[in-house]
MARBA-804801 format. One line per field, with one value per residue (C-alpha): residue number from 1; residue in three letters; x, y, z. Coordinates in steps of 0.001 Angstrom, whole numbers, plus 500000, padded with zeros to 6 digits. Layout:
<sites>
seq	(NUM ...)
type	(ALA ...)
x	(X ...)
y	(Y ...)
z	(Z ...)
</sites>
This chain:
<sites>
seq	(1 2 3 4 5 6 7 8 9 10 11 12 13 14 15 16 17 18 19 20 21 22 23 24 25 26 27 28 29 30 31 32 33 34 35 36 37 38 39 40 41 42 43 44 45 46 47 48 49 50 51 52 53 54 55 56 57 58 59 60 61 62 63 64 65 66 67 68 69 70 71 72 73 74 75 76 77 78 79 80 81 82 83 84 85 86 87 88 89 90 91 92 93 94 95 96 97 98 99 100 101 102 103 104 105 106 107 108 109 110 111 112 113 114 115 116 117 118 119 120 121 122 123 124 125 126 127 128 129 130 131 132 133 134 135 136 137 138 139 140 141 142 143 144 145 146 147 148 149 150 151 152 153 154 155 156 157 158 159 160 161 162 163 164 165 166 167 168 169 170 171 172 173 174 175 176 177 178 179 180 181 182 183 184 185 186 187 188 189 190 191 192 193 194 195 196 197 198 199 200 201 202 203 204 205 206 207 208 209 210 211 212 213 214 215 216 217 218 219 220 221 222 223 224 225 226 227 228 229 230 231 232 233 234 235 236 237 238 239 240 241 242 243 244 245 246 247 248 249 250 251 252 253 254 255 256 257 258 259 260 261 262 263 264 265 266 267 268 269 270 271 272 273 274 275 276 277 278 279 280 281 282 283 284 285 286 287 288 289 290 291 292 293 294 295 296 297 298 299 300 301 302 303 304 305 306 307 308 309 310)
type	(UNK UNK UNK UNK UNK UNK UNK UNK UNK UNK UNK UNK UNK UNK UNK UNK UNK UNK UNK UNK UNK UNK UNK UNK UNK UNK UNK UNK UNK UNK UNK UNK UNK UNK UNK UNK UNK UNK UNK UNK UNK UNK UNK UNK UNK UNK UNK UNK UNK UNK UNK UNK UNK UNK UNK UNK UNK UNK UNK UNK UNK UNK UNK UNK UNK UNK UNK UNK UNK UNK UNK UNK UNK UNK UNK UNK UNK UNK UNK UNK UNK UNK UNK UNK UNK UNK UNK UNK UNK UNK UNK UNK UNK UNK UNK UNK UNK UNK UNK UNK UNK UNK UNK UNK UNK UNK UNK UNK UNK UNK UNK UNK UNK UNK UNK UNK UNK UNK UNK UNK UNK UNK UNK UNK UNK UNK UNK UNK UNK UNK UNK UNK UNK UNK UNK UNK UNK UNK UNK UNK UNK UNK UNK UNK UNK UNK UNK UNK UNK UNK UNK UNK UNK UNK UNK UNK UNK UNK UNK UNK UNK UNK UNK UNK UNK UNK UNK UNK UNK UNK UNK UNK UNK UNK UNK UNK UNK UNK UNK UNK UNK UNK UNK UNK UNK UNK UNK UNK UNK UNK UNK UNK UNK UNK UNK UNK UNK UNK UNK UNK UNK UNK UNK UNK UNK UNK UNK UNK UNK UNK UNK UNK UNK UNK UNK UNK UNK UNK UNK UNK UNK UNK UNK UNK UNK UNK UNK UNK UNK UNK UNK UNK UNK UNK UNK UNK UNK UNK UNK UNK UNK UNK UNK UNK UNK UNK UNK UNK UNK UNK UNK UNK UNK UNK UNK UNK UNK UNK UNK UNK UNK UNK UNK UNK UNK UNK UNK UNK UNK UNK UNK UNK UNK UNK UNK UNK UNK UNK UNK UNK UNK UNK UNK UNK UNK UNK UNK UNK UNK UNK UNK UNK UNK UNK UNK UNK UNK UNK UNK UNK UNK UNK UNK UNK UNK UNK UNK UNK UNK UNK)
x	(609110 611713 615002 618311 620680 622788 619721 618482 621945 621729 618293 619640 622643 620302 618168 621184 622804 619570 619349 622997 622689 620315 622196 625462 623730 622238 625622 627161 624326 624619 628422 628823 626670 627633 630535 631414 631827 628228 627057 629048 628084 624423 624534 626446 624003 620896 622319 622886 619338 617661 619528 619034 615285 615125 616884 614442 611518 612921 613303 616987 618397 622018 624902 625661 629357 631151 632031 635167 636321 639474 637761 634759 636992 638955 635729 634298 637503 637913 634305 634526 637683 636824 633557 634953 637333 634544 632386 635304 635705 631999 632501 635609 635004 632190 629623 630029 633855 633910 631384 633208 636573 634870 633986 637275 635762 634375 637891 639202 636262 636992 640680 640009 637234 639546 642265 640262 636910 638230 635610 635933 636205 634897 635464 632011 632413 635856 634309 631538 634070 636195 633213 632083 635585 635972 632786 634324 637473 635401 633610 636641 639023 641791 641793 643895 641711 641308 644723 645741 645216 646692 643513 641645 643329 641494 638287 640416 641106 637352 636956 639579 638196 634659 635704 637674 634787 632266 634494 634908 631124 630615 633192 631540 627913 627219 627545 626236 623273 623248 621638 624170 627034 625432 624996 628674 629599 627669 628904 632573 632050 630476 633416 636011 634224 634073 637819 638428 636326 638284 641588 640465 639137 642247 644258 647172 647004 645920 643184 642219 645296 644054 642258 639568 638998 636047 633909 636158 636901 633578 631819 628898 625559 622789 620646 619183 616536 615366 618907 619391 616275 617686 620860 618836 616782 620026 621332 618218 618452 622187 621416 618942 621490 624331 622036 620966 624571 625747 622780 623520 627040 625849 623467 625095 628497 630755 631887 628260 627262 630267 629607 625935 627083 627887 624233 625239 627457 624572 622381 625189 625496 621716 621585 624585 622768 619401 620531 624082 624046 626736 626248 627943 629788 629607 632294 630634 627338 629069 630538 627054 625909 628800 627952 624262 625165 627476 624901 622081 624299 625264 621631 620785 623748 622491 618906 619602 623142 622004 620118 622407 626161 627300)
y	(212186 214865 214599 215798 218009 215164 213314 216468 216881 213330 214083 217116 215100 212477 215189 216982 213799 212614 215913 215703 212121 213215 216485 214630 212193 215101 216851 213672 213262 216820 217131 216229 219164 222021 223675 223383 227159 227593 225279 227133 230607 229606 227866 230816 233470 231369 230424 234064 235003 232033 232337 236121 235729 233101 235450 238211 235831 234832 238541 238056 241133 240114 241130 239346 240160 237297 237713 235694 236988 234882 231661 232399 233071 229885 227881 229307 228854 225257 224402 226066 224375 221113 220764 222270 219320 216961 217995 217381 213937 213251 213828 211642 208803 206371 207939 205354 205550 209344 209260 206473 208252 211336 209316 209614 212949 211543 210394 213921 215402 213217 214191 217907 217896 216238 218823 222053 221416 219204 216566 213240 210257 207266 203630 203156 205997 204700 201339 202988 205041 201951 199904 202687 203207 199466 199548 202306 200237 197267 199415 201218 198231 198312 195444 194236 195868 199245 199533 202697 206075 209221 211116 208900 210921 214096 213362 213019 216760 217353 215177 217149 220510 219532 218197 221355 223605 221737 221919 225679 225960 224244 226504 229732 228580 230556 233785 232870 230735 228237 230583 233362 230910 229534 233081 233782 230479 231127 234706 233727 230773 233044 235485 232708 231120 234477 234919 231401 232175 235370 233503 230761 233271 235490 233177 232866 229101 227377 225253 223896 221697 220088 217115 215644 218816 220166 220175 222982 224859 224500 227751 228861 228265 230833 230118 226839 228072 224604 223573 226780 225987 222538 224114 226640 223819 221989 225154 225503 221917 222315 225338 223358 220574 222772 224601 221240 220118 223392 223394 219787 220693 223763 221878 218445 217030 216627 213243 212066 213503 212300 208556 209113 210819 207357 207185 209230 206356 203902 206255 206766 203025 202755 205690 204336 201049 202534 205368 204532 200761 200326 196964 196568 193311 191167 193088 196401 195053 193948 197436 198929 196645 197825 201456 201018 199149 201952 204683 202821 201967 205601 206731 204107 205268 208861 207785 205443 206302 207844 204720 202040 202088 201100)
z	(371296 372040 370171 371579 369574 368287 367026 365279 363788 362432 360942 359060 357883 356402 354767 353307 352032 350403 348532 347512 346275 343513 343051 342338 340003 338052 337777 336355 333854 332500 332705 329007 327919 330206 331973 335639 335636 334484 337257 339920 338711 338719 342097 343571 342375 343139 346529 347493 346455 348160 351463 351553 351004 353743 356151 355248 355786 359185 360009 360769 362513 362900 360682 357417 357568 359389 363047 362369 358940 358629 359691 357466 354450 355121 355421 352194 350186 351371 350527 347109 345867 347604 345727 342523 342450 343516 340535 338179 339714 339172 335458 335193 337657 338573 340923 343683 343559 343924 346755 348560 348404 349829 352894 354616 355759 359053 359854 359249 361176 364197 364247 363751 366365 368847 368201 367900 369604 372424 371595 373373 371028 372935 372145 370636 368136 367199 366379 364333 362381 361791 360584 358244 356870 356348 354291 352148 351605 350478 347902 346443 346625 344012 341526 338645 336008 337676 339271 341123 339543 341031 340140 342604 345373 344278 346227 349363 349175 349016 352094 354027 352861 353809 357214 357994 356911 359055 362143 361577 361178 364510 366205 364960 365283 368465 366446 362993 361975 359105 356565 357183 356726 353570 352215 352851 351216 348031 347726 348027 345677 343046 343237 343042 340071 338298 338831 337485 334408 333731 334054 331656 329110 329366 327117 329526 329054 325867 327416 324001 324224 327445 325992 328246 330291 328332 331492 332798 329569 327717 326814 328992 327256 327617 324561 325872 328323 329417 330236 332197 334259 335056 336427 338449 339996 340831 342441 344611 345843 346368 348527 350627 350979 352191 354645 356082 356516 358050 360436 361373 362461 364295 366574 366743 367549 364487 365782 366020 362644 360667 360387 359458 356273 354929 353884 350825 349719 349930 347886 345355 344800 344361 341924 340051 339565 338619 336347 335197 335046 337703 339418 342837 343452 346581 348475 347638 348941 352149 352440 352203 355024 357214 356496 357300 360488 361575 360959 362699 365661 366073 366089 368734 370784 370676 371436 374349 375366 378642 379575 378187 378184 374679)
</sites>
């Protein structure tokens, strides 16, 4: 069976999101014992090494410096701060809630693709996006106990940053492959994290007075070797995840890929139940059904769209 580019893009989305589901769970589990700066410094350095070695193995002969420096810098900065905020949200909010709020990204991707990539948004894809987004609403519904918290808007920035970065990746894909873009991403992220660390340690702001922000201000631990290995392993899997996602948007349409990312939300709910004791209610379960329906419908559309008008 020969798959078209959009189907291959969907495959890499599923692979990347499966990796990230366990990656995010692991970050939440270790967030009480480490610093986000240690995680980002490790993932940045490991990511640079891993992607560089892969490029050497593939005998890559192109340039590592971006062909579109301004767009590459914008993509890397958006991804860095988007996921820096996302990791903070993982420490402070329920796993399924953070993941669900992230899933306005396909909506942003569709709009940005329409504007900048001149993609055509057909009626079927609009329905799929609507069904998936409705599933998200059912899962993150406000209630009398939870109420509305301003901090719950933070993952929306991650969603916008991620969507913008993926559209830029698609636009520049004819010049740079996924591993080169990932190498650039990890290098810029490492530099930005190092700058953040220097600012925090400079004493300009008394971070000790910021109660509840220990995940950001906690000292980097080097004496616990086993813990360091755990973070390195997380960094390696994070690298594989981001390469899968970048490659997906290089070979497939952003509008086709976007709704399939909802699979991460399903996996987050499952992991939250198995490892954190979070039990989804009836509306959340219905939301999961909507999300699965949307993703499966999109795959069928890509598989048989030429034969059947959907």
